N, C-alpha and C positions, 0 to 999 in steps of 0.2 A: 487484462481487459475486463470489460464490464461483466458482470454475471458469472465471474469465475470463482468466487468465494472469499475475496479479500477481506470484506467487513464482517463476515461471520470468523472466520480464522483469527483476524485480528481482536474482535470483541472477546472470544473464547480464551484466546491467549492472555489477554489484559486481565480480564477476572483471575486467573491462574497466577499472576506474578505479583510479588509484594511491591509497592511503592513504584507503581510503573504508571505512566500517564499515557492515555491513547489519544494521536491527534489525527482526526479523520479530515485529511485535506480538502474532500468534496464538502464536508461540513463548514470548513473554515472559507472555503470559495462562495457557500450560500448565505453568508453573515452579509454579504452586501445584497441590498434589497433588489436591484436589478441587473444582478450577475449576469454576464454571458460567459460561455464555455469557451470564449477566445484567447488567444496568448496574453494579452494583457491581465485579465483576469486570473487566469493559471498562475502567471509570474506574481500576481499580487498574493494571493493564496499561498504560493509555496514561501514567499518572504515571510508572510505574518505567521504561517506554521513553523519555519525555522527560527523565527524570535521566540515561539512558545517552547519549541524545543530545547533551544540555548537557556531559557530561563529555568525549565524543569532539570535539565542535566545539572546546571551549575548550582543546583539544590540538592542533589544527589538523587534525583528521581529519574529512574530509566524511561525510555521514550519508545513507543511503537508509532512509527509514522504509515498509516493507511493510505494508499493512493494507487491508483492506475498511472504509474511512471513510465508512459508508451514512450517518451522521449528522455534518453540520458540527462540531458540538459536540465531537467527538473530535480531530478535525483542528486546530481552532483554538490549542490551547495550543502545538503544534509552532509553527504560522505566528507566533503571537504572540511567543513567544521569538524566534525567527529575527529579526524585524523589531525588536525591542528591541535586540538586538546587530548590527544592521546586517549579517546574514548573508543571502546570497541564497537564496530558498526557490524551488523548483518542485514544482507540483502536478500530476500526471497521473491520468485517470482511464483503467482498462483495462475494456472491456465488449464483450459479445457478445449476439446475441439470446438471449431464453430458449429456443428448440429447440437451439442450440449448447451453451448452458450444461448443459441437462438431458442431452444427447448425453454431453458431457465427464464429468459426474457418475457416469452409468451405465456408461460404458465404461473406466473407471479406479478404481484403488482411491481412496476418498475418504472422509475421516473424518465427513461430512455426509449427513444423509438428504436425499433429493430435495425433501421437504415443507420443510425448513428452507432449502435453498437457495432454494426459490421464495418462502419468504417474506423472506429478506435480498434477492433480486432485485427484490422489489415493494417494498421499504423503499428500496433505492437508487433505484429508479426515480421513486419519489415526491419524493426528497430530494435531486435533483441541484442542485450550486452550481458557481460559476465555478472553473474550473482553468485551467492553462496550454495542457493541450490534452488531447483524449479521442481514444483509440484503440479501433477496433473488431477484436478478436483474431480475429474470423472472417474478417476479410478481410486482415489484415496477419500477417506472420510476426512472430516472436520477434526474429530479427535485425533486420527492417524497424524495429520499434517501438525497440530498444534503440539502433540507429544514430540513429534521429530525435532521441531524447533526448538522447544523448551530442552531437549536433550542436547542437542546441537549448542544452545546458549550456554548451558552449563558446562559443556566440555571445553569450549573455546575460553571461557571465563576463568578456568584453573590453571 
């Protein structure tokens, strides 16, 4: 969900991994001047992000895709591509209780209204799907989460 710490974790992890591209799908979405957060623009950003990921991966560059995949349908094309190409893929959820999310939205500059964040939180909660690991960012630091993901990635690659 929004304000769960996805961007902070992704950026810190990206800085620590060699030859890794960070694709922030929200940034890709906002490349369109009059972007709306409707299904059409979300699918467009997903397709553009997938093409970016394919380009990097085919050149031997690892990829971190950062996005609130509240619905599995947006994540599946990335996972399907990786499996077809026999590329290892790891999926993580970062979450926090609603009261923590609400506090984070209120206490920092955020591009999202509280109402929209609450709707996304509800959608996330209703559409949970199996991932490699879920982290509660209200009880784990960014460093702890990044260290855990790095350890997991190294273990799974050997």
